[in-house]
C-alpha positions in Angstrom: -32.0 -2.5 160.6 -29.1 -3.3 162.9 -29.8 -5.2 166.0 -28.0 -4.3 169.4 -25.8 -7.5 169.3 -24.6 -6.5 165.7 -24.0 -3.0 167.2 -22.0 -4.2 169.9 -20.0 -6.5 167.7 -19.5 -3.7 165.1 -18.4 -1.6 168.1 -15.8 -4.2 169.5 -14.3 -4.7 165.8 -13.7 -0.9 165.9 -12.3 -0.7 169.1 -9.7 -3.3 168.0 -9.2 -1.9 164.4 -6.8 -4.0 162.4 -6.3 -6.8 165.1 -7.5 -10.3 164.4 -10.1 -11.0 167.2 -10.8 -14.9 167.5 -14.7 -16.2 167.7 -13.5 -17.0 171.6 -12.4 -13.4 172.4 -15.6 -11.8 170.4 -18.1 -14.3 172.5 -16.6 -13.2 175.9 -16.6 -9.6 174.9 -20.0 -9.4 172.9 -21.7 -12.5 174.4 -20.5 -12.1 177.9 -23.7 -12.3 179.2 -24.8 -15.5 177.6 -21.5 -17.7 177.2 -23.6 -20.8 176.6 -24.0 -20.1 172.9 -21.9 -21.8 170.1 -19.2 -19.9 168.6 -20.8 -20.3 165.0 -23.4 -17.5 166.1 -20.3 -15.3 165.5 -20.4 -16.1 161.9 -24.1 -15.8 161.5 -23.9 -12.3 163.3 -20.9 -11.2 160.9 -22.9 -12.0 158.2 -26.1 -10.1 159.2 -23.8 -7.2 160.1 -22.3 -7.4 156.8 -25.7 -7.3 155.0 -26.5 -4.2 157.4 -23.5 -2.1 156.1 -24.0 -2.4 152.4 -20.8 -1.1 150.7 -18.6 -0.7 154.1 -19.4 -4.6 154.4 -15.9 -5.2 152.8 -14.1 -3.8 155.4 -14.8 -6.8 157.8 -12.3 -9.2 156.8 -12.5 -13.1 157.4 -9.1 -14.2 158.4 -9.2 -18.1 157.8 -8.5 -20.2 160.6 -7.9 -17.2 163.0 -11.2 -15.1 162.9 -12.1 -11.6 162.0 -11.0 -8.0 161.8 -12.1 -4.6 160.5 -10.0 -2.7 158.2 -9.9 1.1 156.9 -10.6 0.0 153.3 
């Protein structure tokens, strides 16, 4: 099951489809209520989100040295 943070992360990725989103931007937009967290929380939440998405997990791309993006395929 997807939790609320994973849901809001997915929503943010979808709202910015094909755009590379930095960890900082993701933190500011998804964790805006709790900015006192490490940016590594983004990585672990991306991993959990991918686990929940099954075959669609491949649409979330890691852009090395920059962040993450979601693609059509």
